[in-house]
Each structure stands twice: as C-alpha cells, then as structure tokens.
N, C-alpha and C positions, 0 to 999 in steps of 0.2 A: 661464747668464750672470746674475750678480747685478745687480739694478737699484739705482741709488744715488738716494737722496732728496736732490735738489739744494736743496730748501727749507731743509735744515739749514744750508747756507752763507749763506742770506739773513739768518739770525739772528746772524751773527758781528758782533762789535763792532769798529768801526774804531779803530785806535790813537789817532787824533786826538780821539776822544770820551772818552778817559780823560785828565783834566787834573789837574795838580798845582798847588796854591796854597801859598804860603810866607809866613811872618811871623815876625819876631824877637819872641819872647814878651813881652819887656819893653815892646814898642810896641803891645800888644793894645788898650789903651784909646784909642789914637790912629789906628790904621791897620787897614784890612781886609786879609785875606789877598790876595796878588797872584800872578799867573802870571808866569813868565819869558817875555819876548818871544821869538819865533822859535824855540820849542822844537822840536828835531828828534827827541828821544828821551827817554823816561822809563823807569825800571825800578824794581821792588821785588823784593828777594831776601830770602827767609827761609831760614835754615839752622840746623842743629842738629848739634853733634858728639855722638858717643856713645862711651862707654868700653866696652871688652870685657873680661869676666872669664872666664878659662878654668875650666871645671868638668869633672868626670869624664863628665858627660852632654853636653858641648859648651859652646860659648860662650854667655854671657848678656850681652845688650846693655843698658846703662843710658844712657838719653838724657840729654843735657845741657840747657842752657837755650837756647831759640831766640834767634837774633840776626837783626835786621832791618836792611837797608840800602836806602836809596832813592837812585837816581841820576838825574841830569838833564843833558842836553846841549842847548845852544842856541847860536844865532848871536848874538853880542854886539850889542845895539842901542845906537846912539849916544845918550848921555845916560841910560842905564839906571841908575836909582838902586837897584833891588832887588839887583842883583849887588853893588853897593858895600856895601849894608847887610849882605848875607850874608857878604861877605869880612870886614867889621868884626866880625861876630858870631863868625866863625872865630878871628880874632885875639884876641878878648876872652872866649872860652869862653862865649858866650851861648846860651841855650836857644832853639831854633827850632821853630815849629809847622809841620806839613805836613799838607795835606789831599789825599787821593787821591779824586777825584770822577768818578763814572761818569755822563756826561751822557745816556746811553741809558736810565737807570732813574730816572724821576721820583720825587720824594719826596712828602710829604703837603701841603706848602705851595707858594706861588708861588716859582718859581725855586729850589726845593729838590730835591736829587738824592741818591741813595744815595752814601755816602762812608765813608771810613776816616780817622780822625784820629790823628796821631802827634806825638810830641815827641822831639827829639833834638838832636844837634850836627852842624854841618858839619865833616866830618873831612878832606875833601880838596877842593881847588879847583885846576883847571888851565885856563890860557888858552893857546890854541894859535893862532899867527898866522903862516901861511906866505904867500909872495908872491902866490900865485894864488887863494886862497880868502878868505872872510870870517873874522873872528876868531871862534873857537869857545870856549865856556866849558863845562867839565865839572865837575859838583859831585857829591860823595858825602856822604850824611847817615847817621850812625850813630844808630839809633833806640833810645830807651829803651822797654823792654817790647815788646808785640806790636801796639799800636794798638787803637783802639776803633771799632766800627761805629756809624754814625748817619746823619744827613742834614746836608748843608752847603748854604748859600745861595750860589748863583753868579749874579752879576748878568748882565743881558742883555749888557752890554759884555764881560764875561769870557767868556760863552758864544760871542761872535762870534769869539774867538780860535780856537775849535775848529771852527767852521763858519759859513757865511753864514747870517744870520737873514733871514727873509722880510721884504721891504719893500714896502709898498703903492705904487700908482701915483700917489697924491695928492701934491701938493706938500707939502713939510715946513715951509716958512716962511710968514710972513704976507704 
C-alpha cells in the first residue's frame, strides 16, 4: 500500500487568496486598482490554436499566437461604481488594466505580493437577476499579449476582502 504525503495538500492555495484588481487605464492618475465586491469566481484562460500541415512523414504542427481571457463573476453590490466604470469602458472601447495577485506569496515591500499585470478590453458583460437569488454580474476581458510578471501593492483594506485580518484586543478609538 502506497503512503500519501498529506503535507502536499497543506500547501494548496485557497481560491480566495488569488485576487483580481481592475482599473480603466485612462483613470490611472486618479484611481487605484480596485476589486469587485462579493466576487464568487475568477478565471484566467490561455489558449493557442495550431495549424497542421500534412507531410510525407506525418503532420507538422505550427503554433499560433496565445490568447488570454480573464473572467470574473460577482454578486452586484448596491452602489457599486466599479461595475459602472467597467460597463462604460466596454461601451467606449477603453483599455482596462487587470492585476492577478497571489496573496500567499509576499513580495519585497510592504503590502506587495507576487502578481501578473495585464491590459485588455472588457469584451462581454452579463447581469443575471432571477427572483430567488442576488443579481450576478459576469465579466470577460480579452487581454492584449500575455501579461507581465511582477509585484503589486495590495492595501490592507483590499486584503481584507480575501480574508480576515488579525485585530488586536485594544480599543481602536480615543
């Protein structure tokens, strides 16, 4: 009987520890990147088509260009201005910045984490509202290029979205 090392599972990353931040690029001088409230799921897909050429020795595959898509699904928050900004960017073909941040891998500075940075366009937005559930917003971003690895600053407030942050027992006010 083969023994399994259960410690391998202890190192798994919880999905809520990978966060995505968004910003309309034209507002970079005025706004920080922001997270969608009540995110239920994010995803990043990288795909590449390949052409096949028949030869006497068998097929030769020629890879095409990689395409990247980022998806987000969240419950719509009352008064959410980020969703409105992103919808306006979709309508006006505005470039959007997206950061994929791994809160499990600290960077070199305070509140910095391993991240991947992307630029692209919101290509699809769907709001679903049925009688028994909350309003759900689904977004799809078509990304230019493959993204760039680096580090991103995530404020303590933004980190709280992913998990509780330790609070001391001392009173917080005067």
